[in-house]
PDB file of N, H, CA, C and O in Angstrom:
ATOM      1  N   MET A   1     122.364 258.953  15.644  1.00  0.00           N
ATOM      2  CA  MET A   1     122.508 257.789  16.521  1.00  0.00           C
ATOM      3  C   MET A   1     123.004 258.071  17.888  1.00  0.00           C
ATOM      4  O   MET A   1     123.854 258.940  18.081  1.00  0.00           O
ATOM      5  N   ILE A   2     122.511 257.380  18.812  1.00  0.00           N
ATOM      6  H   ILE A   2     121.820 256.674  18.655  1.00  0.00           H
ATOM      7  CA  ILE A   2     123.127 257.554  20.306  1.00  0.00           C
ATOM      8  C   ILE A   2     123.548 256.361  20.805  1.00  0.00           C
ATOM      9  O   ILE A   2     122.867 255.342  20.917  1.00  0.00           O
ATOM     10  N   ILE A   3     124.850 256.536  21.145  1.00  0.00           N
ATOM     11  H   ILE A   3     125.403 257.364  21.055  1.00  0.00           H
ATOM     12  CA  ILE A   3     125.566 255.264  21.722  1.00  0.00           C
ATOM     13  C   ILE A   3     125.795 255.657  23.196  1.00  0.00           C
ATOM     14  O   ILE A   3     126.164 256.781  23.538  1.00  0.00           O
ATOM     15  N   LYS A   4     125.536 254.600  24.067  1.00  0.00           N
ATOM     16  H   LYS A   4     125.237 253.688  23.789  1.00  0.00           H
ATOM     17  CA  LYS A   4     125.678 254.661  25.502  1.00  0.00           C
ATOM     18  C   LYS A   4     126.634 253.635  25.913  1.00  0.00           C
ATOM     19  O   LYS A   4     126.491 252.447  25.626  1.00  0.00           O
ATOM     20  N   VAL A   5     127.636 254.120  26.608  1.00  0.00           N
ATOM     21  H   VAL A   5     127.751 255.085  26.841  1.00  0.00           H
ATOM     22  CA  VAL A   5     128.543 253.141  27.303  1.00  0.00           C
ATOM     23  C   VAL A   5     128.061 253.191  28.771  1.00  0.00           C
ATOM     24  O   VAL A   5     128.089 254.212  29.457  1.00  0.00           O
ATOM     25  N   LEU A   6     127.627 252.018  29.171  1.00  0.00           N
ATOM     26  H   LEU A   6     127.604 251.188  28.613  1.00  0.00           H
ATOM     27  CA  LEU A   6     127.086 251.721  30.486  1.00  0.00           C
ATOM     28  C   LEU A   6     128.165 251.111  31.481  1.00  0.00           C
ATOM     29  O   LEU A   6     128.639 249.990  31.296  1.00  0.00           O
ATOM     30  N   GLY A   7     128.498 251.877  32.487  1.00  0.00           N
ATOM     31  H   GLY A   7     128.113 252.788  32.637  1.00  0.00           H
ATOM     32  CA  GLY A   7     129.453 251.416  33.391  1.00  0.00           C
ATOM     33  C   GLY A   7     129.774 252.433  34.568  1.00  0.00           C
ATOM     34  O   GLY A   7     129.360 253.593  34.557  1.00  0.00           O
ATOM     35  N   SER A   8     130.520 251.913  35.546  1.00  0.00           N
ATOM     36  H   SER A   8     130.856 250.971  35.555  1.00  0.00           H
ATOM     37  CA  SER A   8     130.804 252.809  36.666  1.00  0.00           C
ATOM     38  C   SER A   8     131.838 253.890  36.358  1.00  0.00           C
ATOM     39  O   SER A   8     132.029 254.806  37.158  1.00  0.00           O
ATOM     40  N   GLY A   9     132.423 253.807  35.353  1.00  0.00           N
ATOM     41  H   GLY A   9     132.268 253.063  34.703  1.00  0.00           H
ATOM     42  CA  GLY A   9     133.634 254.712  35.017  1.00  0.00           C
ATOM     43  C   GLY A   9     134.860 254.176  35.260  1.00  0.00           C
ATOM     44  O   GLY A   9     135.839 254.904  35.424  1.00  0.00           O
ATOM     45  N   CYS A  10     134.926 252.940  35.303  1.00  0.00           N
ATOM     46  H   CYS A  10     134.131 252.349  35.170  1.00  0.00           H
ATOM     47  CA  CYS A  10     136.280 252.027  35.520  1.00  0.00           C
ATOM     48  C   CYS A  10     137.078 252.109  34.309  1.00  0.00           C
ATOM     49  O   CYS A  10     136.594 252.550  33.267  1.00  0.00           O
ATOM     50  N   LYS A  11     138.260 251.711  34.395  1.00  0.00           N
ATOM     51  H   LYS A  11     138.654 251.352  35.241  1.00  0.00           H
ATOM     52  CA  LYS A  11     139.256 251.618  33.336  1.00  0.00           C
ATOM     53  C   LYS A  11     138.616 250.842  32.033  1.00  0.00           C
ATOM     54  O   LYS A  11     138.807 251.258  30.890  1.00  0.00           O
ATOM     55  N   LYS A  12     137.928 249.810  32.292  1.00  0.00           N
ATOM     56  H   LYS A  12     137.773 249.472  33.220  1.00  0.00           H
ATOM     57  CA  LYS A  12     137.316 248.870  31.254  1.00  0.00           C
ATOM     58  C   LYS A  12     136.261 249.868  30.512  1.00  0.00           C
ATOM     59  O   LYS A  12     136.186 249.887  29.283  1.00  0.00           O
ATOM     60  N   CYS A  13     135.596 250.549  31.194  1.00  0.00           N
ATOM     61  H   CYS A  13     135.657 250.534  32.192  1.00  0.00           H
ATOM     62  CA  CYS A  13     134.509 251.433  30.791  1.00  0.00           C
ATOM     63  C   CYS A  13     135.008 252.561  29.888  1.00  0.00           C
ATOM     64  O   CYS A  13     134.424 252.884  28.854  1.00  0.00           O
ATOM     65  N   ILE A  14     136.044 253.099  30.309  1.00  0.00           N
ATOM     66  H   ILE A  14     136.519 252.837  31.149  1.00  0.00           H
ATOM     67  CA  ILE A  14     136.793 254.178  29.719  1.00  0.00           C
ATOM     68  C   ILE A  14     137.397 253.632  28.281  1.00  0.00           C
ATOM     69  O   ILE A  14     137.281 254.325  27.270  1.00  0.00           O
ATOM     70  N   THR A  15     138.026 252.392  28.259  1.00  0.00           N
ATOM     71  H   THR A  15     138.120 251.829  29.080  1.00  0.00           H
ATOM     72  CA  THR A  15     138.416 251.781  27.197  1.00  0.00           C
ATOM     73  C   THR A  15     137.511 251.504  26.192  1.00  0.00           C
ATOM     74  O   THR A  15     137.765 251.693  25.002  1.00  0.00           O
ATOM     75  N   LEU A  16     136.358 251.020  26.655  1.00  0.00           N
ATOM     76  H   LEU A  16     136.152 250.866  27.621  1.00  0.00           H
ATOM     77  CA  LEU A  16     135.214 250.778  25.737  1.00  0.00           C
ATOM     78  C   LEU A  16     134.840 252.143  24.939  1.00  0.00           C
ATOM     79  O   LEU A  16     134.671 252.181  23.720  1.00  0.00           O
ATOM     80  N   SER A  17     134.742 253.201  25.766  1.00  0.00           N
ATOM     81  H   SER A  17     134.879 253.171  26.756  1.00  0.00           H
ATOM     82  CA  SER A  17     134.288 254.379  25.232  1.00  0.00           C
ATOM     83  C   SER A  17     135.409 254.877  24.173  1.00  0.00           C
ATOM     84  O   SER A  17     135.050 255.234  23.051  1.00  0.00           O
ATOM     85  N   GLU A  18     136.674 254.894  24.525  1.00  0.00           N
ATOM     86  H   GLU A  18     136.965 254.604  25.437  1.00  0.00           H
ATOM     87  CA  GLU A  18     137.615 255.168  23.591  1.00  0.00           C
ATOM     88  C   GLU A  18     137.606 254.323  22.317  1.00  0.00           C
ATOM     89  O   GLU A  18     137.808 254.813  21.206  1.00  0.00           O
ATOM     90  N   ASN A  19     137.374 253.099  22.523  1.00  0.00           N
ATOM     91  H   ASN A  19     137.210 252.701  23.425  1.00  0.00           H
ATOM     92  CA  ASN A  19     137.304 252.100  21.315  1.00  0.00           C
ATOM     93  C   ASN A  19     136.113 252.425  20.335  1.00  0.00           C
ATOM     94  O   ASN A  19     136.174 252.234  19.120  1.00  0.00           O
ATOM     95  N   THR A  20     134.974 252.962  21.031  1.00  0.00           N
ATOM     96  H   THR A  20     134.924 253.118  22.018  1.00  0.00           H
ATOM     97  CA  THR A  20     133.757 253.207  20.370  1.00  0.00           C
ATOM     98  C   THR A  20     134.042 254.535  19.527  1.00  0.00           C
ATOM     99  O   THR A  20     133.595 254.600  18.382  1.00  0.00           O
ATOM    100  N   GLN A  21     134.787 255.613  20.072  1.00  0.00           N
ATOM    101  H   GLN A  21     135.150 255.561  21.003  1.00  0.00           H
ATOM    102  CA  GLN A  21     135.099 256.861  19.528  1.00  0.00           C
ATOM    103  C   GLN A  21     135.986 256.606  18.175  1.00  0.00           C
ATOM    104  O   GLN A  21     135.806 257.161  17.090  1.00  0.00           O
ATOM    105  N   ALA A  22     136.976 255.643  18.494  1.00  0.00           N
ATOM    106  H   ALA A  22     137.122 255.193  19.375  1.00  0.00           H
ATOM    107  CA  ALA A  22     137.942 255.304  17.295  1.00  0.00           C
ATOM    108  C   ALA A  22     137.292 254.607  16.207  1.00  0.00           C
ATOM    109  O   ALA A  22     137.613 254.847  15.043  1.00  0.00           O
ATOM    110  N   ALA A  23     136.251 253.618  16.554  1.00  0.00           N
ATOM    111  H   ALA A  23     135.990 253.424  17.500  1.00  0.00           H
ATOM    112  CA  ALA A  23     135.573 253.098  15.478  1.00  0.00           C
ATOM    113  C   ALA A  23     134.616 254.024  14.693  1.00  0.00           C
ATOM    114  O   ALA A  23     134.580 253.923  13.466  1.00  0.00           O
ATOM    115  N   LEU A  24     133.853 254.907  15.328  1.00  0.00           N
ATOM    116  H   LEU A  24     133.882 254.989  16.324  1.00  0.00           H
ATOM    117  CA  LEU A  24     133.198 256.012  14.669  1.00  0.00           C
ATOM    118  C   LEU A  24     134.155 256.780  13.644  1.00  0.00           C
ATOM    119  O   LEU A  24     133.827 256.934  12.468  1.00  0.00           O
ATOM    120  N   ALA A  25     135.295 257.224  14.141  1.00  0.00           N
ATOM    121  H   ALA A  25     135.562 257.099  15.096  1.00  0.00           H
ATOM    122  CA  ALA A  25     136.333 257.920  13.411  1.00  0.00           C
ATOM    123  C   ALA A  25     136.659 257.107  12.242  1.00  0.00           C
ATOM    124  O   ALA A  25     136.446 257.594  11.132  1.00  0.00           O
ATOM    125  N   ASN A  26     137.170 255.879  12.348  1.00  0.00           N
ATOM    126  H   ASN A  26     137.343 255.483  13.250  1.00  0.00           H
ATOM    127  CA  ASN A  26     137.437 254.973  11.207  1.00  0.00           C
ATOM    128  C   ASN A  26     136.473 254.955  10.165  1.00  0.00           C
ATOM    129  O   ASN A  26     136.803 254.968   8.979  1.00  0.00           O
ATOM    130  N   LEU A  27     135.099 254.922  10.621  1.00  0.00           N
ATOM    131  H   LEU A  27     134.830 254.911  11.584  1.00  0.00           H
ATOM    132  CA  LEU A  27     134.032 254.602   9.703  1.00  0.00           C
ATOM    133  C   LEU A  27     133.562 256.023   9.162  1.00  0.00           C
ATOM    134  O   LEU A  27     132.697 256.023   8.287  1.00  0.00           O
ATOM    135  N   GLY A  28     134.033 257.142   9.588  1.00  0.00           N
ATOM    136  H   GLY A  28     134.735 257.141  10.299  1.00  0.00           H
ATOM    137  CA  GLY A  28     133.621 258.398   9.337  1.00  0.00           C
ATOM    138  C   GLY A  28     132.348 258.711   9.624  1.00  0.00           C
ATOM    139  O   GLY A  28     131.680 259.454   8.904  1.00  0.00           O
ATOM    140  N   ARG A  29     131.905 258.159  10.718  1.00  0.00           N
ATOM    141  H   ARG A  29     132.447 257.555  11.303  1.00  0.00           H
ATOM    142  CA  ARG A  29     130.450 258.379  11.114  1.00  0.00           C
ATOM    143  C   ARG A  29     130.397 259.198  12.299  1.00  0.00           C
ATOM    144  O   ARG A  29     131.387 259.252  13.028  1.00  0.00           O
ATOM    145  N   GLU A  30     129.274 259.887  12.589  1.00  0.00           N
ATOM    146  H   GLU A  30     128.469 259.843  11.996  1.00  0.00           H
ATOM    147  CA  GLU A  30     129.201 260.675  13.859  1.00  0.00           C
ATOM    148  C   GLU A  30     128.019 260.135  14.565  1.00  0.00           C
ATOM    149  O   GLU A  30     127.047 259.669  13.971  1.00  0.00           O
ATOM    150  N   ALA A  31     128.138 260.216  15.933  1.00  0.00           N
ATOM    151  H   ALA A  31     128.928 260.594  16.416  1.00  0.00           H
ATOM    152  CA  ALA A  31     127.142 259.768  16.966  1.00  0.00           C
ATOM    153  C   ALA A  31     127.340 260.424  18.176  1.00  0.00           C
ATOM    154  O   ALA A  31     128.464 260.794  18.517  1.00  0.00           O
ATOM    155  N   GLN A  32     126.267 260.616  18.911  1.00  0.00           N
ATOM    156  H   GLN A  32     125.354 260.316  18.634  1.00  0.00           H
ATOM    157  CA  GLN A  32     126.542 261.125  20.330  1.00  0.00           C
ATOM    158  C   GLN A  32     126.800 259.921  21.258  1.00  0.00           C
ATOM    159  O   GLN A  32     125.990 259.003  21.387  1.00  0.00           O
ATOM    160  N   VAL A  33     127.945 259.987  21.872  1.00  0.00           N
ATOM    161  H   VAL A  33     128.603 260.733  21.767  1.00  0.00           H
ATOM    162  CA  VAL A  33     128.458 259.032  22.741  1.00  0.00           C
ATOM    163  C   VAL A  33     128.194 259.388  24.319  1.00  0.00           C
ATOM    164  O   VAL A  33     128.761 260.371  24.795  1.00  0.00           O
ATOM    165  N   ILE A  34     127.470 258.712  24.994  1.00  0.00           N
ATOM    166  H   ILE A  34     127.010 257.914  24.607  1.00  0.00           H
ATOM    167  CA  ILE A  34     127.121 259.188  26.354  1.00  0.00           C
ATOM    168  C   ILE A  34     127.587 258.255  27.208  1.00  0.00           C
ATOM    169  O   ILE A  34     127.339 257.087  26.910  1.00  0.00           O
ATOM    170  N   LYS A  35     128.279 258.495  28.321  1.00  0.00           N
ATOM    171  H   LYS A  35     128.480 259.444  28.563  1.00  0.00           H
ATOM    172  CA  LYS A  35     128.760 257.715  29.295  1.00  0.00           C
ATOM    173  C   LYS A  35     127.558 257.712  30.560  1.00  0.00           C
ATOM    174  O   LYS A  35     127.206 258.737  31.144  1.00  0.00           O
ATOM    175  N   VAL A  36     127.059 256.435  30.818  1.00  0.00           N
ATOM    176  H   VAL A  36     127.345 255.603  30.344  1.00  0.00           H
ATOM    177  CA  VAL A  36     126.060 256.353  31.782  1.00  0.00           C
ATOM    178  C   VAL A  36     126.703 255.669  33.034  1.00  0.00           C
ATOM    179  O   VAL A  36     127.136 254.517  33.030  1.00  0.00           O
ATOM    180  N   THR A  37     126.711 256.425  33.991  1.00  0.00           N
ATOM    181  H   THR A  37     126.359 257.361  33.995  1.00  0.00           H
ATOM    182  CA  THR A  37     127.386 255.843  35.293  1.00  0.00           C
ATOM    183  C   THR A  37     126.194 255.563  36.455  1.00  0.00           C
ATOM    184  O   THR A  37     126.487 254.990  37.505  1.00  0.00           O
ATOM    185  N   ASP A  38     125.006 255.960  36.205  1.00  0.00           N
ATOM    186  H   ASP A  38     124.768 256.426  35.352  1.00  0.00           H
ATOM    187  CA  ASP A  38     123.904 255.904  37.203  1.00  0.00           C
ATOM    188  C   ASP A  38     123.500 254.456  37.231  1.00  0.00           C
ATOM    189  O   ASP A  38     122.948 253.990  36.235  1.00  0.00           O
ATOM    190  N   PHE A  39     123.743 253.645  38.369  1.00  0.00           N
ATOM    191  H   PHE A  39     124.192 254.024  39.179  1.00  0.00           H
ATOM    192  CA  PHE A  39     123.343 252.300  38.487  1.00  0.00           C
ATOM    193  C   PHE A  39     122.010 252.032  38.300  1.00  0.00           C
ATOM    194  O   PHE A  39     121.707 250.921  37.866  1.00  0.00           O
ATOM    195  N   ALA A  40     121.001 252.987  38.589  1.00  0.00           N
ATOM    196  H   ALA A  40     121.247 253.890  38.941  1.00  0.00           H
ATOM    197  CA  ALA A  40     119.518 252.746  38.355  1.00  0.00           C
ATOM    198  C   ALA A  40     119.214 252.846  36.875  1.00  0.00           C
ATOM    199  O   ALA A  40     118.316 252.130  36.430  1.00  0.00           O
ATOM    200  N   GLU A  41     119.883 253.675  36.058  1.00  0.00           N
ATOM    201  H   GLU A  41     120.612 254.256  36.419  1.00  0.00           H
ATOM    202  CA  GLU A  41     119.686 253.869  34.727  1.00  0.00           C
ATOM    203  C   GLU A  41     120.348 252.638  34.011  1.00  0.00           C
ATOM    204  O   GLU A  41     119.770 252.212  33.011  1.00  0.00           O
ATOM    205  N   ILE A  42     121.540 252.008  34.440  1.00  0.00           N
ATOM    206  H   ILE A  42     122.008 252.354  35.252  1.00  0.00           H
ATOM    207  CA  ILE A  42     122.131 250.921  33.937  1.00  0.00           C
ATOM    208  C   ILE A  42     121.133 249.664  34.113  1.00  0.00           C
ATOM    209  O   ILE A  42     120.879 248.891  33.189  1.00  0.00           O
ATOM    210  N   ALA A  43     120.632 249.564  35.332  1.00  0.00           N
ATOM    211  H   ALA A  43     120.838 250.192  36.082  1.00  0.00           H
ATOM    212  CA  ALA A  43     119.791 248.421  35.590  1.00  0.00           C
ATOM    213  C   ALA A  43     118.500 248.544  34.620  1.00  0.00           C
ATOM    214  O   ALA A  43     118.012 247.526  34.129  1.00  0.00           O
ATOM    215  N   ALA A  44     118.025 249.689  34.389  1.00  0.00           N
ATOM    216  H   ALA A  44     118.422 250.516  34.787  1.00  0.00           H
ATOM    217  CA  ALA A  44     116.875 249.963  33.551  1.00  0.00           C
ATOM    218  C   ALA A  44     116.988 249.442  32.178  1.00  0.00           C
ATOM    219  O   ALA A  44     116.021 249.037  31.534  1.00  0.00           O
ATOM    220  N   HIS A  45     118.271 249.467  31.728  1.00  0.00           N
ATOM    221  H   HIS A  45     119.057 249.796  32.251  1.00  0.00           H
ATOM    222  CA  HIS A  45     118.542 248.804  30.469  1.00  0.00           C
ATOM    223  C   HIS A  45     118.715 247.207  30.384  1.00  0.00           C
ATOM    224  O   HIS A  45     118.902 246.550  29.360  1.00  0.00           O
ATOM    225  N   GLY A  46     118.599 246.704  31.809  1.00  0.00           N
ATOM    226  H   GLY A  46     118.447 247.237  32.641  1.00  0.00           H
ATOM    227  CA  GLY A  46     118.578 245.252  31.855  1.00  0.00           C
ATOM    228  C   GLY A  46     119.933 244.757  32.085  1.00  0.00           C
ATOM    229  O   GLY A  46     120.130 243.542  32.060  1.00  0.00           O
ATOM    230  N   VAL A  47     120.944 245.625  32.321  1.00  0.00           N
ATOM    231  H   VAL A  47     120.784 246.612  32.342  1.00  0.00           H
ATOM    232  CA  VAL A  47     122.328 245.296  32.429  1.00  0.00           C
ATOM    233  C   VAL A  47     122.792 245.082  33.820  1.00  0.00           C
ATOM    234  O   VAL A  47     122.664 245.963  34.670  1.00  0.00           O
ATOM    235  N   MET A  48     123.321 243.945  34.066  1.00  0.00           N
ATOM    236  H   MET A  48     123.425 243.230  33.376  1.00  0.00           H
ATOM    237  CA  MET A  48     123.865 243.535  35.426  1.00  0.00           C
ATOM    238  C   MET A  48     125.286 243.384  35.480  1.00  0.00           C
ATOM    239  O   MET A  48     125.878 243.207  36.545  1.00  0.00           O
ATOM    240  N   SER A  49     125.910 243.455  34.261  1.00  0.00           N
ATOM    241  H   SER A  49     125.429 243.600  33.396  1.00  0.00           H
ATOM    242  CA  SER A  49     127.391 243.225  34.144  1.00  0.00           C
ATOM    243  C   SER A  49     127.950 244.396  33.335  1.00  0.00           C
ATOM    244  O   SER A  49     127.375 244.565  32.260  1.00  0.00           O
ATOM    245  N   THR A  50     128.876 245.181  33.599  1.00  0.00           N
ATOM    246  H   THR A  50     129.342 245.044  34.472  1.00  0.00           H
ATOM    247  CA  THR A  50     129.507 246.301  32.871  1.00  0.00           C
ATOM    248  C   THR A  50     130.950 245.862  32.510  1.00  0.00           C
ATOM    249  O   THR A  50     131.545 244.959  33.099  1.00  0.00           O
ATOM    250  N   PRO A  51     131.410 246.530  31.570  1.00  0.00           N
ATOM    251  CA  PRO A  51     130.894 247.428  30.728  1.00  0.00           C
ATOM    252  C   PRO A  51     129.881 247.072  29.772  1.00  0.00           C
ATOM    253  O   PRO A  51     129.912 245.920  29.338  1.00  0.00           O
ATOM    254  N   ALA A  52     129.013 247.838  29.378  1.00  0.00           N
ATOM    255  H   ALA A  52     128.988 248.774  29.731  1.00  0.00           H
ATOM    256  CA  ALA A  52     128.040 247.480  28.227  1.00  0.00           C
ATOM    257  C   ALA A  52     127.824 248.666  27.271  1.00  0.00           C
ATOM    258  O   ALA A  52     128.023 249.837  27.592  1.00  0.00           O
ATOM    259  N   LEU A  53     127.395 248.247  26.052  1.00  0.00           N
ATOM    260  H   LEU A  53     127.233 247.295  25.791  1.00  0.00           H
ATOM    261  CA  LEU A  53     127.187 249.240  25.026  1.00  0.00           C
ATOM    262  C   LEU A  53     125.850 249.076  24.437  1.00  0.00           C
ATOM    263  O   LEU A  53     125.451 247.993  24.010  1.00  0.00           O
ATOM    264  N   ALA A  54     125.146 250.184  24.417  1.00  0.00           N
ATOM    265  H   ALA A  54     125.469 251.065  24.764  1.00  0.00           H
ATOM    266  CA  ALA A  54     123.868 250.391  23.726  1.00  0.00           C
ATOM    267  C   ALA A  54     123.893 251.199  22.535  1.00  0.00           C
ATOM    268  O   ALA A  54     124.604 252.204  22.523  1.00  0.00           O
ATOM    269  N   ILE A  55     123.170 250.866  21.488  1.00  0.00           N
ATOM    270  H   ILE A  55     122.593 250.050  21.498  1.00  0.00           H
ATOM    271  CA  ILE A  55     123.133 251.625  20.522  1.00  0.00           C
ATOM    272  C   ILE A  55     121.653 251.971  20.073  1.00  0.00           C
ATOM    273  O   ILE A  55     120.925 251.062  19.676  1.00  0.00           O
ATOM    274  N   ASP A  56     121.222 253.227  20.132  1.00  0.00           N
ATOM    275  H   ASP A  56     121.814 253.966  20.456  1.00  0.00           H
ATOM    276  CA  ASP A  56     119.838 253.706  19.926  1.00  0.00           C
ATOM    277  C   ASP A  56     118.981 252.790  20.965  1.00  0.00           C
ATOM    278  O   ASP A  56     117.939 252.226  20.632  1.00  0.00           O
ATOM    279  N   ASP A  57     119.540 252.714  22.234  1.00  0.00           N
ATOM    280  H   ASP A  57     120.387 253.172  22.504  1.00  0.00           H
ATOM    281  CA  ASP A  57     118.903 252.242  23.341  1.00  0.00           C
ATOM    282  C   ASP A  57     118.612 250.558  23.241  1.00  0.00           C
ATOM    283  O   ASP A  57     117.902 249.933  24.028  1.00  0.00           O
ATOM    284  N   LYS A  58     119.242 250.066  22.231  1.00  0.00           N
ATOM    285  H   LYS A  58     119.819 250.574  21.591  1.00  0.00           H
ATOM    286  CA  LYS A  58     119.325 248.504  22.173  1.00  0.00           C
ATOM    287  C   LYS A  58     120.663 248.044  22.628  1.00  0.00           C
ATOM    288  O   LYS A  58     121.693 248.297  22.002  1.00  0.00           O
ATOM    289  N   VAL A  59     120.622 247.316  23.804  1.00  0.00           N
ATOM    290  H   VAL A  59     119.786 247.110  24.312  1.00  0.00           H
ATOM    291  CA  VAL A  59     121.975 246.815  24.378  1.00  0.00           C
ATOM    292  C   VAL A  59     122.579 245.814  23.355  1.00  0.00           C
ATOM    293  O   VAL A  59     121.852 244.950  22.863  1.00  0.00           O
ATOM    294  N   VAL A  60     123.880 245.908  23.027  1.00  0.00           N
ATOM    295  H   VAL A  60     124.471 246.609  23.426  1.00  0.00           H
ATOM    296  CA  VAL A  60     124.479 245.094  21.987  1.00  0.00           C
ATOM    297  C   VAL A  60     125.599 244.341  22.606  1.00  0.00           C
ATOM    298  O   VAL A  60     125.934 243.270  22.100  1.00  0.00           O
ATOM    299  N   SER A  61     126.197 244.794  23.631  1.00  0.00           N
ATOM    300  H   SER A  61     125.925 245.664  24.042  1.00  0.00           H
ATOM    301  CA  SER A  61     127.242 244.022  24.477  1.00  0.00           C
ATOM    302  C   SER A  61     127.228 244.252  25.869  1.00  0.00           C
ATOM    303  O   SER A  61     127.022 245.359  26.367  1.00  0.00           O
ATOM    304  N   VAL A  62     127.475 243.065  26.590  1.00  0.00           N
ATOM    305  H   VAL A  62     127.642 242.166  26.185  1.00  0.00           H
ATOM    306  CA  VAL A  62     127.477 243.257  28.162  1.00  0.00           C
ATOM    307  C   VAL A  62     128.638 242.457  28.687  1.00  0.00           C
ATOM    308  O   VAL A  62     128.831 241.297  28.325  1.00  0.00           O
ATOM    309  N   GLY A  63     129.461 243.132  29.602  1.00  0.00           N
ATOM    310  H   GLY A  63     129.304 244.075  29.896  1.00  0.00           H
ATOM    311  CA  GLY A  63     130.406 242.489  30.283  1.00  0.00           C
ATOM    312  C   GLY A  63     131.664 242.325  29.612  1.00  0.00           C
ATOM    313  O   GLY A  63     132.484 241.505  30.025  1.00  0.00           O
ATOM    314  N   LYS A  64     131.904 243.146  28.468  1.00  0.00           N
ATOM    315  H   LYS A  64     131.237 243.812  28.133  1.00  0.00           H
ATOM    316  CA  LYS A  64     133.096 242.982  27.621  1.00  0.00           C
ATOM    317  C   LYS A  64     133.612 244.156  27.123  1.00  0.00           C
ATOM    318  O   LYS A  64     132.828 244.988  26.668  1.00  0.00           O
ATOM    319  N   VAL A  65     134.860 244.379  27.131  1.00  0.00           N
ATOM    320  H   VAL A  65     135.498 243.703  27.501  1.00  0.00           H
ATOM    321  CA  VAL A  65     135.558 245.432  26.472  1.00  0.00           C
ATOM    322  C   VAL A  65     135.600 245.093  24.943  1.00  0.00           C
ATOM    323  O   VAL A  65     136.419 244.288  24.498  1.00  0.00           O
ATOM    324  N   LEU A  66     134.750 245.694  24.215  1.00  0.00           N
ATOM    325  H   LEU A  66     134.085 246.348  24.576  1.00  0.00           H
ATOM    326  CA  LEU A  66     134.903 245.434  22.705  1.00  0.00           C
ATOM    327  C   LEU A  66     136.102 246.096  22.051  1.00  0.00           C
ATOM    328  O   LEU A  66     136.426 247.231  22.400  1.00  0.00           O
ATOM    329  N   THR A  67     136.823 245.386  21.047  1.00  0.00           N
ATOM    330  H   THR A  67     136.559 244.464  20.764  1.00  0.00           H
ATOM    331  CA  THR A  67     137.928 245.998  20.267  1.00  0.00           C
ATOM    332  C   THR A  67     137.301 247.003  19.307  1.00  0.00           C
ATOM    333  O   THR A  67     136.090 246.984  19.082  1.00  0.00           O
ATOM    334  N   VAL A  68     138.126 247.876  18.743  1.00  0.00           N
ATOM    335  H   VAL A  68     139.109 247.891  18.926  1.00  0.00           H
ATOM    336  CA  VAL A  68     137.565 248.880  17.805  1.00  0.00           C
ATOM    337  C   VAL A  68     136.827 248.112  16.615  1.00  0.00           C
ATOM    338  O   VAL A  68     135.751 248.522  16.179  1.00  0.00           O
ATOM    339  N   SER A  69     137.490 246.931  16.095  1.00  0.00           N
ATOM    340  H   SER A  69     138.364 246.599  16.449  1.00  0.00           H
ATOM    341  CA  SER A  69     136.915 246.342  14.980  1.00  0.00           C
ATOM    342  C   SER A  69     135.572 245.613  15.377  1.00  0.00           C
ATOM    343  O   SER A  69     134.713 245.401  14.521  1.00  0.00           O
ATOM    344  N   GLU A  70     135.428 245.275  16.554  1.00  0.00           N
ATOM    345  H   GLU A  70     136.127 245.447  17.249  1.00  0.00           H
ATOM    346  CA  GLU A  70     134.123 244.796  17.138  1.00  0.00           C
ATOM    347  C   GLU A  70     133.101 245.710  17.015  1.00  0.00           C
ATOM    348  O   GLU A  70     132.039 245.451  16.450  1.00  0.00           O
ATOM    349  N   VAL A  71     133.411 246.913  17.586  1.00  0.00           N
ATOM    350  H   VAL A  71     134.274 247.124  18.045  1.00  0.00           H
ATOM    351  CA  VAL A  71     132.370 248.002  17.693  1.00  0.00           C
ATOM    352  C   VAL A  71     131.977 248.507  16.232  1.00  0.00           C
ATOM    353  O   VAL A  71     130.873 248.986  15.975  1.00  0.00           O
ATOM    354  N   GLU A  72     133.095 248.332  15.225  1.00  0.00           N
ATOM    355  H   GLU A  72     133.992 247.942  15.434  1.00  0.00           H
ATOM    356  CA  GLU A  72     132.748 248.710  13.890  1.00  0.00           C
ATOM    357  C   GLU A  72     131.771 247.746  13.252  1.00  0.00           C
ATOM    358  O   GLU A  72     130.956 248.147  12.422  1.00  0.00           O
ATOM    359  N   LYS A  73     131.841 246.464  13.632  1.00  0.00           N
ATOM    360  H   LYS A  73     132.504 246.138  14.306  1.00  0.00           H
ATOM    361  CA  LYS A  73     131.055 245.535  12.961  1.00  0.00           C
ATOM    362  C   LYS A  73     129.562 245.823  13.579  1.00  0.00           C
ATOM    363  O   LYS A  73     128.559 245.772  12.866  1.00  0.00           O
ATOM    364  N   LEU A  74     129.520 246.116  14.910  1.00  0.00           N
ATOM    365  H   LEU A  74     130.335 246.157  15.489  1.00  0.00           H
ATOM    366  CA  LEU A  74     128.151 246.430  15.554  1.00  0.00           C
ATOM    367  C   LEU A  74     127.473 247.639  14.744  1.00  0.00           C
ATOM    368  O   LEU A  74     126.286 247.693  14.422  1.00  0.00           O
ATOM    369  N   LEU A  75     128.431 248.568  14.486  1.00  0.00           N
ATOM    370  H   LEU A  75     129.396 248.525  14.747  1.00  0.00           H
ATOM    371  CA  LEU A  75     127.952 249.816  13.786  1.00  0.00           C
ATOM    372  C   LEU A  75     127.640 249.717  12.240  1.00  0.00           C
ATOM    373  O   LEU A  75     127.304 250.668  11.535  1.00  0.00           O
ATOM    374  N   GLY A  76     127.813 248.361  11.815  1.00  0.00           N
ATOM    375  H   GLY A  76     128.086 247.588  12.388  1.00  0.00           H
ATOM    376  CA  GLY A  76     127.436 248.120  10.454  1.00  0.00           C
ATOM    377  C   GLY A  76     128.648 248.530   9.298  1.00  0.00           C
ATOM    378  O   GLY A  76     128.446 249.064   8.208  1.00  0.00           O
ATOM    379  N   ALA A  77     129.793 248.168   9.803  1.00  0.00           N
ATOM    380  H   ALA A  77     129.957 247.734  10.689  1.00  0.00           H
ATOM    381  CA  ALA A  77     130.956 248.685   9.024  1.00  0.00           C
ATOM    382  C   ALA A  77     130.956 247.752   7.700  1.00  0.00           C
ATOM    383  O   ALA A  77     131.808 247.918   6.827  1.00  0.00           O
TER     384      ALA A  77
END
């Protein structure tokens, strides 16, 4: 599984990345978490508002800092 955190690297993006890592740890799952800061690549995903989260190249959240439990639900907890 590849999870991408799409954003400029701002505080909200960092928090989303941390919450994603925590959710994976809580679920005992492993995934490659990639921070994408290149605006061309972010736009290529169709994202115009950050932070955003993509799981296996499917954008599942845009413009929101998800909580750990929200990320767990997206991961199929």
